[in-house]
All heavy atoms as TSV, in Angstrom:
chain	resi	resn	atom	element	x	y	z
A	1	THR	N	N	-0.048	-38.144	28.632
A	1	THR	CA	C	0.364	-38.777	29.864
A	1	THR	C	C	1.849	-39.087	29.797
A	1	THR	O	O	2.309	-39.687	28.846
A	1	THR	CB	C	-0.422	-40.089	30.093
A	1	THR	OG1	O	-1.801	-39.776	30.130
A	1	THR	CG2	C	0.010	-40.738	31.375
A	2	LEU	N	N	2.566	-38.671	30.815
A	2	LEU	CA	C	3.995	-38.983	30.898
A	2	LEU	C	C	4.201	-40.239	31.711
A	2	LEU	O	O	3.547	-40.470	32.708
A	2	LEU	CB	C	4.752	-37.835	31.570
A	2	LEU	CG	C	4.935	-36.575	30.772
A	2	LEU	CD1	C	5.645	-35.529	31.627
A	2	LEU	CD2	C	5.723	-36.833	29.515
A	3	ALA	N	N	5.157	-41.015	31.277
A	3	ALA	CA	C	5.574	-42.193	32.022
A	3	ALA	C	C	6.996	-41.953	32.515
A	3	ALA	O	O	7.747	-41.187	31.907
A	3	ALA	CB	C	5.545	-43.425	31.120
A	4	PRO	N	N	7.372	-42.601	33.600
A	4	PRO	CA	C	8.749	-42.444	34.089
A	4	PRO	C	C	9.760	-42.864	33.027
A	4	PRO	O	O	9.540	-43.822	32.290
A	4	PRO	CB	C	8.801	-43.380	35.288
A	4	PRO	CG	C	7.390	-43.536	35.727
A	4	PRO	CD	C	6.582	-43.470	34.465
A	5	VAL	N	N	10.849	-42.114	32.938
A	5	VAL	CA	C	11.920	-42.462	31.995
A	5	VAL	C	C	12.460	-43.843	32.319
A	5	VAL	O	O	12.681	-44.656	31.431
A	5	VAL	CB	C	13.042	-41.408	32.046
A	5	VAL	CG1	C	14.205	-41.811	31.155
A	5	VAL	CG2	C	12.513	-40.047	31.642
A	6	ASP	N	N	12.646	-44.143	33.593
A	6	ASP	CA	C	13.095	-45.452	34.068
A	6	ASP	C	C	12.063	-45.925	35.078
A	6	ASP	O	O	12.016	-45.411	36.190
A	6	ASP	CB	C	14.470	-45.354	34.693
A	6	ASP	CG	C	14.987	-46.672	35.232
A	6	ASP	OD1	O	14.180	-47.606	35.458
A	6	ASP	OD2	O	16.208	-46.780	35.431
A	7	PRO	N	N	11.193	-46.893	34.722
A	7	PRO	CA	C	10.145	-47.337	35.644
A	7	PRO	C	C	10.698	-47.829	36.989
A	7	PRO	O	O	9.993	-47.785	37.994
A	7	PRO	CB	C	9.439	-48.458	34.890
A	7	PRO	CG	C	9.710	-48.158	33.458
A	7	PRO	CD	C	11.089	-47.544	33.421
A	8	GLY	N	N	11.924	-48.269	37.019
A	8	GLY	CA	C	12.536	-48.705	38.271
A	8	GLY	C	C	12.834	-47.548	39.199
A	8	GLY	O	O	13.128	-47.745	40.379
A	9	LEU	N	N	12.753	-46.332	38.672
A	9	LEU	CA	C	13.019	-45.136	39.471
A	9	LEU	C	C	11.759	-44.265	39.543
A	9	LEU	O	O	11.802	-43.056	39.365
A	9	LEU	CB	C	14.173	-44.324	38.875
A	9	LEU	CG	C	15.523	-45.024	38.776
A	9	LEU	CD1	C	16.537	-44.140	38.041
A	9	LEU	CD2	C	16.047	-45.388	40.146
A	10	ALA	N	N	10.610	-44.894	39.792
A	10	ALA	CA	C	9.342	-44.186	39.672
A	10	ALA	C	C	8.580	-43.991	40.968
A	10	ALA	O	O	7.522	-43.381	40.950
A	10	ALA	CB	C	8.450	-44.927	38.688
A	11	ASP	N	N	9.070	-44.451	42.098
A	11	ASP	CA	C	8.293	-44.328	43.336
A	11	ASP	C	C	8.095	-42.861	43.719
A	11	ASP	O	O	9.064	-42.112	43.846
A	11	ASP	CB	C	8.990	-45.050	44.474
A	11	ASP	CG	C	8.953	-46.561	44.341
A	11	ASP	OD1	O	8.272	-47.057	43.424
A	11	ASP	OD2	O	9.599	-47.245	45.142
A	12	GLY	N	N	6.869	-42.481	43.843
A	12	GLY	CA	C	6.541	-41.094	44.153
A	12	GLY	C	C	6.623	-40.183	42.937
A	12	GLY	O	O	6.638	-38.959	43.074
A	13	PHE	N	N	6.621	-40.776	41.755
A	13	PHE	CA	C	6.715	-40.019	40.508
A	13	PHE	C	C	5.629	-38.964	40.448
A	13	PHE	O	O	4.447	-39.256	40.611
A	13	PHE	CB	C	6.603	-40.966	39.316
A	13	PHE	CG	C	6.688	-40.309	37.968
A	13	PHE	CD1	C	7.910	-39.956	37.430
A	13	PHE	CD2	C	5.531	-40.037	37.246
A	13	PHE	CE1	C	7.979	-39.364	36.187
A	13	PHE	CE2	C	5.603	-39.439	35.994
A	13	PHE	CZ	C	6.831	-39.089	35.484
A	14	GLY	N	N	6.025	-37.714	40.243
A	14	GLY	CA	C	5.068	-36.623	40.112
A	14	GLY	C	C	4.796	-35.857	41.396
A	14	GLY	O	O	4.019	-34.912	41.375
A	15	LEU	N	N	5.447	-36.222	42.488
A	15	LEU	CA	C	5.234	-35.478	43.724
A	15	LEU	C	C	5.778	-34.059	43.641
A	15	LEU	O	O	5.387	-33.188	44.403
A	15	LEU	CB	C	5.843	-36.203	44.920
A	15	LEU	CG	C	5.102	-37.484	45.330
A	15	LEU	CD1	C	5.830	-38.200	46.453
A	15	LEU	CD2	C	3.681	-37.147	45.779
A	16	SER	N	N	6.671	-33.820	42.695
A	16	SER	CA	C	7.132	-32.472	42.397
A	16	SER	C	C	7.363	-32.398	40.896
A	16	SER	O	O	7.627	-33.401	40.242
A	16	SER	CB	C	8.425	-32.153	43.149
A	16	SER	OG	O	9.461	-33.031	42.772
A	17	ALA	N	N	7.241	-31.198	40.350
A	17	ALA	CA	C	7.466	-30.987	38.905
A	17	ALA	C	C	7.790	-29.523	38.666
A	17	ALA	O	O	7.355	-28.651	39.408
A	17	ALA	CB	C	6.248	-31.409	38.099
A	18	ALA	N	N	8.550	-29.292	37.610
A	18	ALA	CA	C	8.867	-27.914	37.197
A	18	ALA	C	C	8.929	-27.885	35.680
A	18	ALA	O	O	9.466	-28.793	35.054
A	18	ALA	CB	C	10.177	-27.446	37.795
A	19	LEU	N	N	8.381	-26.823	35.102
A	19	LEU	CA	C	8.314	-26.659	33.648
A	19	LEU	C	C	8.948	-25.317	33.296
A	19	LEU	O	O	8.678	-24.297	33.925
A	19	LEU	CB	C	6.864	-26.685	33.196
A	19	LEU	CG	C	6.568	-26.438	31.725
A	19	LEU	CD1	C	7.140	-27.563	30.864
A	19	LEU	CD2	C	5.072	-26.294	31.508
A	20	ASP	N	N	9.795	-25.336	32.264
A	20	ASP	CA	C	10.379	-24.114	31.737
A	20	ASP	C	C	10.444	-24.271	30.225
A	20	ASP	O	O	11.304	-25.003	29.713
A	20	ASP	CB	C	11.775	-23.863	32.308
A	20	ASP	CG	C	12.399	-22.561	31.823
A	20	ASP	OD1	O	11.635	-21.632	31.458
A	20	ASP	OD2	O	13.633	-22.453	31.812
A	21	GLY	N	N	9.521	-23.652	29.515
A	21	GLY	CA	C	9.471	-23.776	28.059
A	21	GLY	C	C	9.251	-25.216	27.638
A	21	GLY	O	O	8.235	-25.807	27.963
A	22	ASP	N	N	10.224	-25.780	26.950
A	22	ASP	CA	C	10.115	-27.155	26.469
A	22	ASP	C	C	10.849	-28.154	27.364
A	22	ASP	O	O	11.066	-29.299	26.962
A	22	ASP	CB	C	10.680	-27.257	25.060
A	22	ASP	CG	C	9.799	-26.520	24.048
A	22	ASP	OD1	O	8.573	-26.470	24.264
A	22	ASP	OD2	O	10.321	-26.007	23.049
A	23	ASP	N	N	11.237	-27.739	28.549
A	23	ASP	CA	C	11.936	-28.606	29.494
A	23	ASP	C	C	11.070	-28.857	30.720
A	23	ASP	O	O	10.457	-27.929	31.260
A	23	ASP	CB	C	13.259	-27.990	29.928
A	23	ASP	CG	C	14.215	-27.812	28.776
A	23	ASP	OD1	O	14.331	-28.734	27.947
A	23	ASP	OD2	O	14.843	-26.734	28.682
A	24	LEU	N	N	11.030	-30.102	31.145
A	24	LEU	CA	C	10.234	-30.511	32.301
A	24	LEU	C	C	11.063	-31.443	33.162
A	24	LEU	O	O	11.739	-32.344	32.643
A	24	LEU	CB	C	8.965	-31.239	31.814
A	24	LEU	CG	C	8.107	-31.918	32.862
A	24	LEU	CD1	C	7.406	-30.880	33.748
A	24	LEU	CD2	C	7.066	-32.801	32.195
A	25	VAL	N	N	11.045	-31.236	34.466
A	25	VAL	CA	C	11.632	-32.194	35.397
A	25	VAL	C	C	10.553	-32.653	36.358
A	25	VAL	O	O	9.682	-31.880	36.763
A	25	VAL	CB	C	12.840	-31.600	36.168
A	25	VAL	CG1	C	14.013	-31.371	35.245
A	25	VAL	CG2	C	12.483	-30.329	36.893
A	26	VAL	N	N	10.588	-33.931	36.679
A	26	VAL	CA	C	9.588	-34.547	37.557
A	26	VAL	C	C	10.315	-35.338	38.640
A	26	VAL	O	O	11.143	-36.201	38.349
A	26	VAL	CB	C	8.659	-35.506	36.757
A	26	VAL	CG1	C	7.647	-36.155	37.681
A	26	VAL	CG2	C	7.954	-34.730	35.654
A	27	GLY	N	N	9.980	-35.029	39.885
A	27	GLY	CA	C	10.607	-35.730	41.002
A	27	GLY	C	C	9.939	-37.041	41.328
A	27	GLY	O	O	8.743	-37.232	41.101
A	28	ALA	N	N	10.746	-37.954	41.851
A	28	ALA	CA	C	10.275	-39.245	42.339
A	28	ALA	C	C	11.038	-39.542	43.636
A	28	ALA	O	O	11.938	-40.361	43.677
A	28	ALA	CB	C	10.528	-40.351	41.292
A	29	PRO	N	N	10.690	-38.818	44.721
A	29	PRO	CA	C	11.501	-38.869	45.926
A	29	PRO	C	C	11.403	-40.147	46.755
A	29	PRO	O	O	12.165	-40.308	47.699
A	29	PRO	CB	C	10.982	-37.672	46.727
A	29	PRO	CG	C	9.581	-37.478	46.256
A	29	PRO	CD	C	9.612	-37.843	44.796
A	30	LYS	N	N	10.521	-41.047	46.398
A	30	LYS	CA	C	10.344	-42.271	47.203
A	30	LYS	C	C	11.113	-43.464	46.633
A	30	LYS	O	O	10.962	-44.580	47.119
A	30	LYS	CB	C	8.873	-42.611	47.318
A	30	LYS	CG	C	8.027	-41.510	47.931
A	30	LYS	CD	C	8.453	-41.211	49.341
A	30	LYS	CE	C	7.562	-40.151	49.947
A	30	LYS	NZ	N	8.002	-39.759	51.285
A	31	VAL	N	N	11.950	-43.246	45.623
A	31	VAL	CA	C	12.720	-44.323	45.008
A	31	VAL	C	C	13.721	-44.885	46.022
A	31	VAL	O	O	14.398	-44.136	46.720
A	31	VAL	CB	C	13.462	-43.816	43.751
A	31	VAL	CG1	C	14.496	-44.831	43.261
A	31	VAL	CG2	C	12.485	-43.492	42.669
A	32	ASP	N	N	13.778	-46.212	46.074
A	32	ASP	CA	C	14.759	-46.879	46.937
A	32	ASP	C	C	15.982	-47.213	46.110
A	32	ASP	O	O	15.886	-47.704	44.988
A	32	ASP	CB	C	14.187	-48.174	47.501
A	32	ASP	CG	C	12.995	-47.930	48.412
A	32	ASP	OD1	O	12.855	-46.806	48.921
A	32	ASP	OD2	O	12.195	-48.861	48.596
A	33	ARG	N	N	17.138	-46.961	46.642
A	33	ARG	CA	C	18.394	-47.286	45.968
A	33	ARG	C	C	18.558	-48.804	45.947
A	33	ARG	O	O	18.411	-49.470	46.968
A	33	ARG	CB	C	19.543	-46.634	46.721
A	33	ARG	CG	C	20.827	-46.641	46.002
A	33	ARG	CD	C	21.816	-45.834	46.761
A	33	ARG	NE	N	22.984	-45.610	45.963
A	33	ARG	CZ	C	23.981	-44.861	46.366
A	33	ARG	NH1	N	23.955	-44.293	47.552
A	33	ARG	NH2	N	25.029	-44.701	45.591
A	34	THR	N	N	18.864	-49.373	44.794
A	34	THR	CA	C	19.006	-50.823	44.657
A	34	THR	C	C	20.091	-51.318	45.594
A	34	THR	O	O	21.230	-50.873	45.548
A	34	THR	CB	C	19.378	-51.181	43.196
A	34	THR	OG1	O	18.363	-50.677	42.336
A	34	THR	CG2	C	19.484	-52.684	43.034
A	35	GLY	N	N	19.687	-52.238	46.465
A	35	GLY	CA	C	20.625	-52.805	47.424
A	35	GLY	C	C	21.073	-51.815	48.474
A	35	GLY	O	O	22.049	-52.086	49.191
A	36	GLY	N	N	20.378	-50.691	48.585
A	36	GLY	CA	C	20.813	-49.671	49.534
A	36	GLY	C	C	19.657	-49.117	50.333
A	36	GLY	O	O	18.639	-49.767	50.504
A	37	PRO	N	N	19.817	-47.883	50.769
A	37	PRO	CA	C	18.811	-47.281	51.648
A	37	PRO	C	C	17.500	-46.930	50.935
A	37	PRO	O	O	17.435	-46.850	49.714
A	37	PRO	CB	C	19.496	-46.014	52.157
A	37	PRO	CG	C	20.611	-45.735	51.216
A	37	PRO	CD	C	20.963	-47.039	50.565
A	38	SER	N	N	16.469	-46.723	51.740
A	38	SER	CA	C	15.126	-46.402	51.244
A	38	SER	C	C	14.977	-44.916	50.975
A	38	SER	O	O	15.594	-44.088	51.626
A	38	SER	CB	C	14.080	-46.797	52.286
A	38	SER	OG	O	14.121	-48.182	52.526
A	39	ASN	N	N	14.121	-44.601	50.012
A	39	ASN	CA	C	13.690	-43.230	49.719
A	39	ASN	C	C	14.856	-42.271	49.465
A	39	ASN	O	O	14.864	-41.157	49.950
A	39	ASN	CB	C	12.790	-42.713	50.831
A	39	ASN	CG	C	11.496	-43.446	50.905
A	39	ASN	OD1	O	10.974	-43.944	49.896
A	39	ASN	ND2	N	10.920	-43.558	52.094
A	40	THR	N	N	15.826	-42.719	48.661
A	40	THR	CA	C	16.904	-41.808	48.291
A	40	THR	C	C	16.463	-40.872	47.180
A	40	THR	O	O	16.933	-39.748	47.112
A	40	THR	CB	C	18.164	-42.580	47.862
A	40	THR	OG1	O	17.840	-43.487	46.828
A	40	THR	CG2	C	18.766	-43.343	49.029
A	41	GLY	N	N	15.547	-41.319	46.289
A	41	GLY	CA	C	14.923	-40.432	45.315
A	41	GLY	C	C	15.575	-40.436	43.928
A	41	GLY	O	O	16.648	-40.998	43.713
A	42	ALA	N	N	14.853	-39.796	42.991
A	42	ALA	CA	C	15.315	-39.654	41.612
A	42	ALA	C	C	14.577	-38.489	40.962
A	42	ALA	O	O	13.543	-38.040	41.464
A	42	ALA	CB	C	15.072	-40.930	40.817
A	43	VAL	N	N	15.123	-38.013	39.839
A	43	VAL	CA	C	14.495	-36.954	39.041
A	43	VAL	C	C	14.477	-37.415	37.600
A	43	VAL	O	O	15.475	-37.941	37.094
A	43	VAL	CB	C	15.259	-35.615	39.173
A	43	VAL	CG1	C	14.733	-34.587	38.205
A	43	VAL	CG2	C	15.161	-35.097	40.606
A	44	HIS	N	N	13.339	-37.219	36.921
A	44	HIS	CA	C	13.181	-37.578	35.501
A	44	HIS	C	C	13.169	-36.283	34.698
A	44	HIS	O	O	12.512	-35.313	35.069
A	44	HIS	CB	C	11.878	-38.338	35.290
A	44	HIS	CG	C	11.847	-39.634	36.032
A	44	HIS	ND1	N	12.111	-40.831	35.416
A	44	HIS	CD2	C	11.598	-39.914	37.340
A	44	HIS	CE1	C	12.019	-41.796	36.313
A	44	HIS	NE2	N	11.711	-41.259	37.477
A	45	VAL	N	N	13.883	-36.283	33.567
A	45	VAL	CA	C	14.015	-35.104	32.707
A	45	VAL	C	C	13.352	-35.388	31.362
A	45	VAL	O	O	13.579	-36.442	30.758
A	45	VAL	CB	C	15.502	-34.759	32.503
A	45	VAL	CG1	C	15.645	-33.507	31.647
A	45	VAL	CG2	C	16.221	-34.585	33.841
A	46	TYR	N	N	12.541	-34.441	30.884
A	46	TYR	CA	C	11.818	-34.557	29.619
A	46	TYR	C	C	12.050	-33.303	28.778
A	46	TYR	O	O	12.266	-32.222	29.320
A	46	TYR	CB	C	10.307	-34.705	29.861
A	46	TYR	CG	C	9.961	-35.909	30.680
A	46	TYR	CD1	C	9.953	-35.854	32.058
A	46	TYR	CD2	C	9.650	-37.115	30.048
A	46	TYR	CE1	C	9.652	-36.969	32.817
A	46	TYR	CE2	C	9.346	-38.231	30.803
A	46	TYR	CZ	C	9.343	-38.152	32.193
A	46	TYR	OH	O	9.060	-39.256	32.931
A	47	ARG	N	N	11.935	-33.471	27.469
A	47	ARG	CA	C	12.007	-32.342	26.551
A	47	ARG	C	C	10.849	-32.485	25.549
A	47	ARG	O	O	10.609	-33.560	25.024
A	47	ARG	CB	C	13.324	-32.309	25.813
A	47	ARG	CG	C	13.344	-31.215	24.748
A	47	ARG	CD	C	14.639	-30.592	24.464
A	47	ARG	NE	N	15.067	-29.783	25.607
A	47	ARG	CZ	C	16.312	-29.433	25.817
A	47	ARG	NH1	N	17.251	-29.836	25.002
A	47	ARG	NH2	N	16.632	-28.698	26.831
A	48	ARG	N	N	10.177	-31.359	25.282
A	48	ARG	CA	C	9.074	-31.355	24.321
A	48	ARG	C	C	9.647	-31.062	22.930
A	48	ARG	O	O	10.350	-30.087	22.717
A	48	ARG	CB	C	8.044	-30.305	24.688
A	48	ARG	CG	C	6.867	-30.294	23.758
A	48	ARG	CD	C	5.717	-29.419	24.210
A	48	ARG	NE	N	6.172	-28.210	24.886
A	48	ARG	CZ	C	5.408	-27.520	25.737
A	48	ARG	NH1	N	4.189	-27.920	26.031
A	48	ARG	NH2	N	5.881	-26.418	26.332
A	49	GLY	N	N	9.306	-31.921	21.986
A	49	GLY	CA	C	9.711	-31.738	20.594
A	49	GLY	C	C	8.495	-31.705	19.705
A	49	GLY	O	O	7.355	-31.630	20.183
A	50	SER	N	N	8.689	-31.813	18.429
A	50	SER	CA	C	7.592	-31.724	17.466
A	50	SER	C	C	6.583	-32.867	17.600
A	50	SER	O	O	5.435	-32.731	17.243
A	50	SER	CB	C	8.153	-31.701	16.039
A	50	SER	OG	O	8.908	-32.876	15.782
A	51	SER	N	N	7.007	-33.998	18.157
A	51	SER	CA	C	6.084	-35.128	18.329
A	51	SER	C	C	5.616	-35.292	19.781
A	51	SER	O	O	5.051	-36.305	20.148
A	51	SER	CB	C	6.732	-36.419	17.830
A	51	SER	OG	O	7.918	-36.690	18.551
A	52	GLY	N	N	5.883	-34.303	20.614
A	52	GLY	CA	C	5.437	-34.357	21.997
A	52	GLY	C	C	6.599	-34.489	22.966
A	52	GLY	O	O	7.746	-34.234	22.634
A	53	TRP	N	N	6.267	-34.945	24.182
A	53	TRP	CA	C	7.265	-35.065	25.237
A	53	TRP	C	C	8.061	-36.353	25.092
A	53	TRP	O	O	7.494	-37.403	24.840
A	53	TRP	CB	C	6.600	-35.045	26.599
A	53	TRP	CG	C	6.001	-33.719	26.944
A	53	TRP	CD1	C	4.694	-33.335	26.819
A	53	TRP	CD2	C	6.711	-32.573	27.442
A	53	TRP	NE1	N	4.546	-32.032	27.207
A	53	TRP	CE2	C	5.777	-31.543	27.607
A	53	TRP	CE3	C	8.039	-32.331	27.781
A	53	TRP	CZ2	C	6.114	-30.282	28.093
A	53	TRP	CZ3	C	8.381	-31.084	28.263
A	53	TRP	CH2	C	7.427	-30.072	28.402
A	54	ALA	N	N	9.377	-36.252	25.310
A	54	ALA	CA	C	10.245	-37.422	25.259
A	54	ALA	C	C	11.147	-37.427	26.484
A	54	ALA	O	O	11.638	-36.365	26.907
A	54	ALA	CB	C	11.099	-37.410	23.993
A	55	GLY	N	N	11.345	-38.600	27.049
A	55	GLY	CA	C	12.254	-38.730	28.183
A	55	GLY	C	C	13.688	-38.544	27.763
A	55	GLY	O	O	14.122	-39.068	26.733
A	56	VAL	N	N	14.423	-37.783	28.541
A	56	VAL	CA	C	15.827	-37.500	28.254
A	56	VAL	C	C	16.722	-38.278	29.208
A	56	VAL	O	O	17.730	-38.867	28.811
A	56	VAL	CB	C	16.120	-35.990	28.368
A	56	VAL	CG1	C	17.600	-35.707	28.224
A	56	VAL	CG2	C	15.309	-35.224	27.342
A	57	ALA	N	N	16.364	-38.292	30.513
A	57	ALA	CA	C	17.206	-38.950	31.509
A	57	ALA	C	C	16.432	-39.223	32.777
A	57	ALA	O	O	15.437	-38.567	33.064
A	57	ALA	CB	C	18.402	-38.058	31.843
A	58	ALA	N	N	16.890	-40.209	33.513
A	58	ALA	CA	C	16.442	-40.465	34.870
A	58	ALA	C	C	17.686	-40.357	35.724
A	58	ALA	O	O	18.679	-41.052	35.492
A	58	ALA	CB	C	15.800	-41.833	35.011
A	59	ILE	N	N	17.674	-39.458	36.693
A	59	ILE	CA	C	18.854	-39.191	37.513
A	59	ILE	C	C	18.590	-39.699	38.930
A	59	ILE	O	O	17.809	-39.090	39.674
A	59	ILE	CB	C	19.150	-37.688	37.546
A	59	ILE	CG1	C	19.274	-37.145	36.113
A	59	ILE	CG2	C	20.404	-37.411	38.355
A	59	ILE	CD1	C	19.215	-35.643	36.025
A	60	PRO	N	N	19.213	-40.822	39.314
A	60	PRO	CA	C	19.025	-41.313	40.673
A	60	PRO	C	C	19.867	-40.496	41.647
A	60	PRO	O	O	20.905	-39.924	41.270
A	60	PRO	CB	C	19.490	-42.755	40.605
A	60	PRO	CG	C	20.485	-42.770	39.478
A	60	PRO	CD	C	20.024	-41.712	38.517
A	61	SER	N	N	19.451	-40.462	42.876
A	61	SER	CA	C	20.240	-39.794	43.898
A	61	SER	C	C	21.554	-40.546	44.121
A	61	SER	O	O	21.608	-41.758	44.024
A	61	SER	CB	C	19.445	-39.796	45.212
A	61	SER	OG	O	20.266	-39.361	46.283
A	62	ASP	N	N	22.581	-39.809	44.434
A	62	ASP	CA	C	23.831	-40.455	44.822
A	62	ASP	C	C	23.969	-40.475	46.348
A	62	ASP	O	O	25.013	-40.816	46.880
A	62	ASP	CB	C	25.037	-39.786	44.184
A	62	ASP	CG	C	25.231	-38.350	44.611
A	62	ASP	OD1	O	24.421	-37.837	45.393
A	62	ASP	OD2	O	26.212	-37.742	44.158
A	63	ALA	N	N	22.889	-40.126	47.022
A	63	ALA	CA	C	22.906	-40.099	48.494
A	63	ALA	C	C	23.026	-41.504	49.069
A	63	ALA	O	O	22.441	-42.445	48.568
A	63	ALA	CB	C	21.614	-39.452	49.007
A	64	SER	N	N	23.786	-41.618	50.102
A	64	SER	CA	C	23.933	-42.893	50.778
A	64	SER	C	C	23.074	-42.950	52.031
A	64	SER	O	O	23.063	-43.951	52.728
A	64	SER	CB	C	25.398	-43.150	51.123
A	64	SER	OG	O	25.885	-42.112	51.953
A	65	LEU	N	N	22.352	-41.878	52.316
A	65	LEU	CA	C	21.505	-41.831	53.498
A	65	LEU	C	C	20.045	-42.143	53.141
A	65	LEU	O	O	19.535	-41.629	52.159
A	65	LEU	CB	C	21.546	-40.437	54.133
A	65	LEU	CG	C	22.899	-39.973	54.650
A	65	LEU	CD1	C	22.797	-38.520	55.102
A	65	LEU	CD2	C	23.357	-40.859	55.797
A	66	ALA	N	N	19.433	-42.963	53.959
A	66	ALA	CA	C	18.005	-43.231	53.781
A	66	ALA	C	C	17.223	-41.941	53.988
A	66	ALA	O	O	17.647	-41.069	54.732
A	66	ALA	CB	C	17.548	-44.295	54.770
A	67	TRP	N	N	16.134	-41.814	53.295
A	67	TRP	CA	C	15.191	-40.701	53.404
A	67	TRP	C	C	15.788	-39.384	52.916
A	67	TRP	O	O	15.346	-38.301	53.313
A	67	TRP	CB	C	14.649	-40.567	54.840
A	67	TRP	CG	C	14.018	-41.829	55.279
A	67	TRP	CD1	C	14.582	-42.779	56.088
A	67	TRP	CD2	C	12.740	-42.337	54.910
A	67	TRP	NE1	N	13.731	-43.839	56.244
A	67	TRP	CE2	C	12.573	-43.597	55.530
A	67	TRP	CE3	C	11.722	-41.858	54.118
A	67	TRP	CZ2	C	11.450	-44.368	55.375
A	67	TRP	CZ3	C	10.575	-42.635	53.962
A	67	TRP	CH2	C	10.456	-43.867	54.602
A	68	ALA	N	N	16.784	-39.445	52.021
A	68	ALA	CA	C	17.305	-38.202	51.419
A	68	ALA	C	C	16.228	-37.546	50.554
A	68	ALA	O	O	16.178	-36.335	50.427
A	68	ALA	CB	C	18.549	-38.491	50.599
A	69	GLU	N	N	15.387	-38.358	49.924
A	69	GLU	CA	C	14.263	-37.915	49.105
A	69	GLU	C	C	14.649	-36.881	48.052
A	69	GLU	O	O	13.978	-35.866	47.859
A	69	GLU	CB	C	13.111	-37.444	49.983
A	69	GLU	CG	C	12.541	-38.582	50.807
A	69	GLU	CD	C	11.266	-38.237	51.538
A	69	GLU	OE1	O	10.931	-37.056	51.710
A	69	GLU	OE2	O	10.584	-39.193	51.956
A	70	PHE	N	N	15.741	-37.167	47.328
A	70	PHE	CA	C	16.144	-36.355	46.190
A	70	PHE	C	C	14.972	-36.295	45.216
A	70	PHE	O	O	14.362	-37.296	44.909
A	70	PHE	CB	C	17.361	-37.012	45.535
A	70	PHE	CG	C	17.825	-36.380	44.260
A	70	PHE	CD1	C	18.342	-35.108	44.236
A	70	PHE	CD2	C	17.761	-37.097	43.087
A	70	PHE	CE1	C	18.784	-34.524	43.069
A	70	PHE	CE2	C	18.210	-36.522	41.886
A	70	PHE	CZ	C	18.726	-35.243	41.892
A	71	GLY	N	N	14.630	-35.130	44.761
A	71	GLY	CA	C	13.482	-34.956	43.869
A	71	GLY	C	C	12.229	-34.523	44.569
A	71	GLY	O	O	11.197	-34.323	43.934
A	72	SER	N	N	12.286	-34.344	45.899
A	72	SER	CA	C	11.069	-33.905	46.602
A	72	SER	C	C	10.747	-32.449	46.276
A	72	SER	O	O	9.602	-32.026	46.432
A	72	SER	CB	C	11.222	-34.089	48.112
A	72	SER	OG	O	12.306	-33.339	48.609
A	73	GLY	N	N	11.721	-31.713	45.805
A	73	GLY	CA	C	11.523	-30.351	45.313
A	73	GLY	C	C	12.400	-30.171	44.085
A	73	GLY	O	O	13.579	-30.531	44.110
A	74	VAL	N	N	11.848	-29.687	42.986
A	74	VAL	CA	C	12.606	-29.463	41.762
A	74	VAL	C	C	12.328	-28.076	41.227
A	74	VAL	O	O	11.294	-27.487	41.516
A	74	VAL	CB	C	12.289	-30.536	40.672
A	74	VAL	CG1	C	12.733	-31.912	41.129
A	74	VAL	CG2	C	10.819	-30.542	40.331
A	75	ALA	N	N	13.268	-27.550	40.458
A	75	ALA	CA	C	13.097	-26.231	39.843
A	75	ALA	C	C	13.946	-26.160	38.570
A	75	ALA	O	O	14.932	-26.865	38.438
A	75	ALA	CB	C	13.545	-25.135	40.816
A	76	LEU	N	N	13.524	-25.318	37.648
A	76	LEU	CA	C	14.284	-25.004	36.449
A	76	LEU	C	C	14.467	-23.517	36.368
A	76	LEU	O	O	13.585	-22.754	36.776
A	76	LEU	CB	C	13.550	-25.510	35.192
A	76	LEU	CG	C	13.478	-26.999	35.011
A	76	LEU	CD1	C	12.500	-27.373	33.896
A	76	LEU	CD2	C	14.844	-27.553	34.699
A	77	ASP	N	N	15.581	-23.079	35.814
A	77	ASP	CA	C	15.859	-21.670	35.714
A	77	ASP	C	C	16.336	-21.345	34.322
A	77	ASP	O	O	17.112	-22.007	33.738
A	77	ASP	CB	C	16.898	-21.252	36.735
A	77	ASP	CG	C	17.108	-19.765	36.768
A	77	ASP	OD1	O	16.271	-19.009	36.253
A	77	ASP	OD2	O	18.121	-19.347	37.354
């Protein structure tokens, strides 16, 4: 079971996901920006190692518009 890298950026966690080898990104498009607009979104980054999956980063949207929903679609290449 994966948990959000930053629980404060977890709204809608798992609504999108992409896997490429040992790299995984998981969208959380319903995250509200602290003190700002609603549903700006975030993406959580994980890497699989010898002991399993580990969180690498939580990337919040830099959008200033409500309902940007960053993370509603994710992909790895």
